[in-house]
Steps between C-alpha positions, in 0.01 A plus 500: 500500500442516124149527365441311179354699215354319203383783278635820350223691676607369842862571418429859395279565801760388755790658309320834491433481873867429568605794280269738686637371830853568375411862424387560856784306663778679682867485420633145475814451706755226505375252756824313552819545303650152468845467653625310195724716285483403135754606241304580184598339171265719292417871489218477247223249429332457159196270498383374162138403559344239272141590585230241449663169586810383308506123443828357629490200264473736202786731598782420743419145608406313181370144513425238236405674174176399326457666158148589397299228328124493451345248734795490742420423865508806725640309797814417301597865442760640742683746275393641164851623415818297453793560734805705408843508663616792712846637575509260798568137423202277578256790553229545240235761426213467253514614140454871446724606789832466318640838602412455865655153480824667390522699827403214734869472594462835677187396689334282760189301411253398769286214371318440828313826563170436679186712487278526808189281508222762500217272396313644201752649257471876462793668329479824696506312832803295399677809367418680825651208690817499289557874517424557868583159648157484665176324417219746425297650639683665790360734764772751407621599156803276448797674334640377168842335502642809328354728766655295781839535331448871436403565864782298653782613271385832358598628156842432355476830317287766677368617162381157385183335639610193698206288372410514131230285337507463121245362255176446694180693436234527768206610287409164346444138598561451871667838544335577832611166643857563385498841668439320832859381514679747273532741787708585803204423723542624854860609432383820329473644150869601475598133484234405246561429132583750232274346234596507133238302301660573163881510510523696174313780682723494808660835414157667529477383862798715596384819326215745568183415303506599135416867449561590866788732583727417793371807684137400457584146607666630818204727575261206470723298730502774766121530483458125540732499802297775667181309430645182646635680803159655569317168482391356834695199624304191410352645185816442298680276747700521819763767559767245413331405173459867404866570573603188309299614200662845513843341519415294191414823320834649607674195362315542171613862472856398573487257209357762261807719543757219514729377225382150598174578317684435175500129586123495439540633143545198274554721196847565643593132466725435198297336218732199484445434871123554477476249216631224729197536729217512248392274211566574138227724362436669833356850466470697822254743343243221463525343842182662631303330222648157567237229518512169679269215414431179680638287219847643553513737202721764656617807314868588516417809706343293776798268515736797499337665798650249745837538330487874553418433864816291538705773332348761732579281801864484395518877458339551840737257668786702354380823665426350841154342513453271800213269384360476149226264383431437132189303414373330186172643635213309653182516291247219553525237224795669330878465516597218742136450604459209260154350536515386139739522204776435750763386251448775245479762774833392646671519163426874515567542872847354450563751222394767746746406776793306351714765333441793741563300818819350362611845383425649841733245661773560240473878535513492881803272484675715239447811714630334814156512665391136505695402810308759705164474319268210584275409208204271583265346245182352651126435458210444740473128424556247222262317266407144405274349236303272734533619862338809656682627809660183627440131456181386671387852591126567494530814291276600212683455169514827307591358160343231286740220411362217282634149543629511144630811327344560160565876475822696548333734747492220760871428458679664790505547876167662582435421866653664806760286680640596843726208594804615303638795312820650369682810621814632331749724677810675375764708675466652845719238668325193356689200366574471130383203299320344796173306509308467827227244560326259266158396379356164399553390141145367470166656585444646747828686437507618859798599712689195625814657646595817690172696486524880514197683638416861425589583862849356463548651155422842645738430790770427242434825313503696826827338608658591167429871565605474865158474667401249762182297435413570864483877453160622614297819540250581773164583349163491678674389819648185346815413308482447124801314362659534159462123461191319623513504881877554475552133415668538161834323465744589223583213268874509559599250225393768250774737615854490363633567849321407822 
């Protein structure tokens, strides 16, 4: 049974309880290994996370274009960008995504992705649902999608963390809520994320702290291990959790002394290659001072940060990473969280993602990696100008939308919409130049054909890497499945070969 939570306080309270329960839980074991043998089509997964709610009608599923005019009726606005052609005949994106449109012939576009109906819209709850497959809160700490993959398949390269998370900070906005799902949960620390908030600083994460010699670093590590070993069981977690944490430290040391650590150092990337991932005028030395404002005035350094994340993901895929997530970063009321200034904000968000994502696909293809690397672009839900949640839902509107638009700040998709969304996939055994599902051409622009739930999307990702959606682990005397209740079904039309 799922308990509904309608506030951040409730969410944090229950998430914290689940995390504490996970620390005291024993070793999870496979409850039942499904008999189905699946031949994997992908060895690596890269998720490109559009945090904050990416409007499908403004990106990969454009509708009738209504240019801005003072006094225009809000209800007549479906898309604030004109459509552009893609490399696939008859398939259009919205203006500002020209480079991604040029690689659509290598990808699959799902136009019928459905978000779960969770009642009141809370970004952290919907992001929790997307990343774990479960509706929060749970009585146990649900593992992240990347942790499930890391636990089931293990590392491709023993020196490279199997689950790497790039671009998200946890010390601002709803950081504590995001921590609730950016974890391995009951699976143990060794399968949790290797977090890199700033990709340009990734090399520091695989070196001893500045000013500390290797010998001093190793002495500190030995002291910490003795301290942990002497702690009573229950104070720092169960015996399994303690051992898992120690194994994660061993893995970290292995990386420090491995040649694979060079993949984290973006200064080793040839300048000509680096320039394809970041905007003109980008200066890595100023990235820490980058400012974001609600009116969409983004500095080049802020835009370039996501591009560096895509470049880092490519380098990590080359050296054997198993699961990498790169986020545009969730910060309330910034980035894709467009509660106002939706149109002007998206002009900049498209500059942030268009070139680096297209270059990531080209680079993977050029290196012979795309066929075995599944790239997934997704967001927690879509947006609409008029509808909050879904049509007819009794949900409090979180943005003001006047009947007539007199100011540019009201021009855009500012309300959360859960009845449709776009997901793009490349490589990893998916079809090329394929579009799955459809949405209505008039408001509400909901899914009208071949809906894809989060549960079934996860099942498709798991199938691509050779995992059954019915795989489960025994925790607290009950099975916990990698897809909700083990009911996920892969969307087979997405795959090039059944």
